[in-house]
C-alpha positions as a Markdown table, in Angstrom:
| # | Residue | x | y | z |
|---|---|---|---|---|
| 1 | Met | 6.2 | 14.9 | 3.8 |
| 2 | Phe | 5.5 | 12.7 | 0.8 |
| 3 | Gln | 5.2 | 14.1 | -2.8 |
| 4 | Gln | 1.8 | 13.1 | -4.3 |
| 5 | Asn | 2.2 | 10.6 | -7.0 |
| 6 | Ile | -1.4 | 9.4 | -7.5 |
| 7 | His | -3.9 | 11.3 | -9.7 |
| 8 | Asn | -7.1 | 12.5 | -8.0 |
| 9 | Val | -9.3 | 10.1 | -10.1 |
| 10 | Glu | -7.1 | 7.2 | -9.1 |
| 11 | Arg | -7.3 | 8.3 | -5.5 |
| 12 | Val | -11.1 | 8.2 | -5.5 |
| 13 | Val | -11.0 | 4.7 | -7.2 |
| 14 | Arg | -8.6 | 3.4 | -4.5 |
| 15 | Val | -10.6 | 4.8 | -1.6 |
| 16 | Val | -13.9 | 3.3 | -3.0 |
| 17 | Ala | -12.4 | -0.1 | -3.7 |
| 18 | Gly | -10.6 | -0.1 | -0.3 |
| 19 | Ala | -13.9 | 0.8 | 1.5 |
| 20 | Phe | -15.7 | -1.9 | -0.4 |
| 21 | Leu | -13.1 | -4.5 | 0.6 |
| 22 | Val | -13.2 | -3.4 | 4.2 |
| 23 | Ser | -17.0 | -3.5 | 4.3 |
| 24 | Leu | -16.9 | -7.2 | 3.4 |
| 25 | Ala | -15.9 | -7.8 | 7.0 |
| 26 | Phe | -19.4 | -6.6 | 8.1 |
| 27 | Trp | -21.7 | -8.0 | 5.4 |
| 28 | Gly | -19.7 | -10.5 | 3.4 |
| 29 | Pro | -17.5 | -13.4 | 4.2 |
| 30 | Gln | -16.1 | -13.0 | 7.7 |
| 31 | Ser | -12.4 | -13.5 | 6.9 |
| 32 | Pro | -9.2 | -11.5 | 7.6 |
| 33 | Trp | -8.9 | -10.7 | 3.9 |
| 34 | Phe | -10.8 | -7.4 | 4.5 |
| 35 | Phe | -7.5 | -6.0 | 5.9 |
| 36 | Leu | -6.3 | -6.0 | 2.3 |
| 37 | Gly | -8.7 | -3.2 | 1.7 |
| 38 | Leu | -6.8 | -0.9 | 4.1 |
| 39 | Val | -3.9 | -0.7 | 1.7 |
| 40 | Pro | -5.7 | 1.0 | -1.3 |
| 41 | Met | -7.7 | 3.0 | 1.1 |
| 42 | Ala | -4.7 | 4.4 | 2.9 |
| 43 | Thr | -2.8 | 5.1 | -0.3 |
| 44 | Gly | -5.8 | 6.8 | -1.8 |
| 45 | Leu | -6.3 | 9.0 | 1.3 |
| 46 | Leu | -2.6 | 9.9 | 1.4 |
| 47 | Gly | -2.2 | 10.4 | -2.3 |
| 48 | Trp | 1.2 | 8.6 | -2.2 |
| 49 | Cys | 2.0 | 5.1 | -3.2 |
| 50 | Pro | 5.3 | 3.6 | -2.0 |
| 51 | Pro | 5.7 | 1.2 | -5.0 |
| 52 | Tyr | 5.1 | 4.0 | -7.4 |
| 53 | Ser | 7.7 | 6.0 | -5.6 |
| 54 | Leu | 10.3 | 3.2 | -5.7 |
| 55 | Leu | 9.7 | 2.6 | -9.4 |
| 56 | Gly | 9.6 | 6.4 | -10.3 |
| 57 | Ile | 6.0 | 6.2 | -11.5 |
| 58 | Ser | 3.6 | 9.2 | -11.1 |
| 59 | Thr | 0.0 | 9.4 | -12.5 |
| 60 | Cys | -0.3 | 13.0 | -11.5 |
| 61 | Pro | -0.4 | 15.5 | -14.3 |
| 62 | Ala | 2.9 | 17.4 | -14.9 |
| 63 | Lys | 3.1 | 20.7 | -13.2 |
| 64 | Ala | 4.2 | 23.8 | -15.2 |
| 65 | Ser | 7.8 | 24.7 | -14.7 |
| 66 | Thr | 8.3 | 28.1 | -13.0 |
| 67 | Ala | 12.0 | 28.2 | -13.8 |
| 68 | Ser | 11.5 | 29.7 | -17.2 |
| 69 | Ser | 9.4 | 32.5 | -15.9 |
| 70 | Ser | 11.7 | 33.4 | -13.0 |
| 71 | Ser | 14.9 | 33.6 | -15.0 |
| 72 | Thr | 16.4 | 37.1 | -15.4 |
| 73 | Glu | 18.4 | 37.9 | -18.6 |
């Protein structure tokens, strides 16, 4: 559906940071700001970030091109 544009290390960081922010609703200040943690958590779980996609940014390592190995001469 969506092409992954977030590196696996960044995905882990996003999920951990998002989970921390969401957990504030249970043990920290009781405010609706914990919903902000859902954004990095969702993008980390999906591996796709909409702003990265709009700006043409990708932190994933470049994949090897298979076009050179499949060409026949």
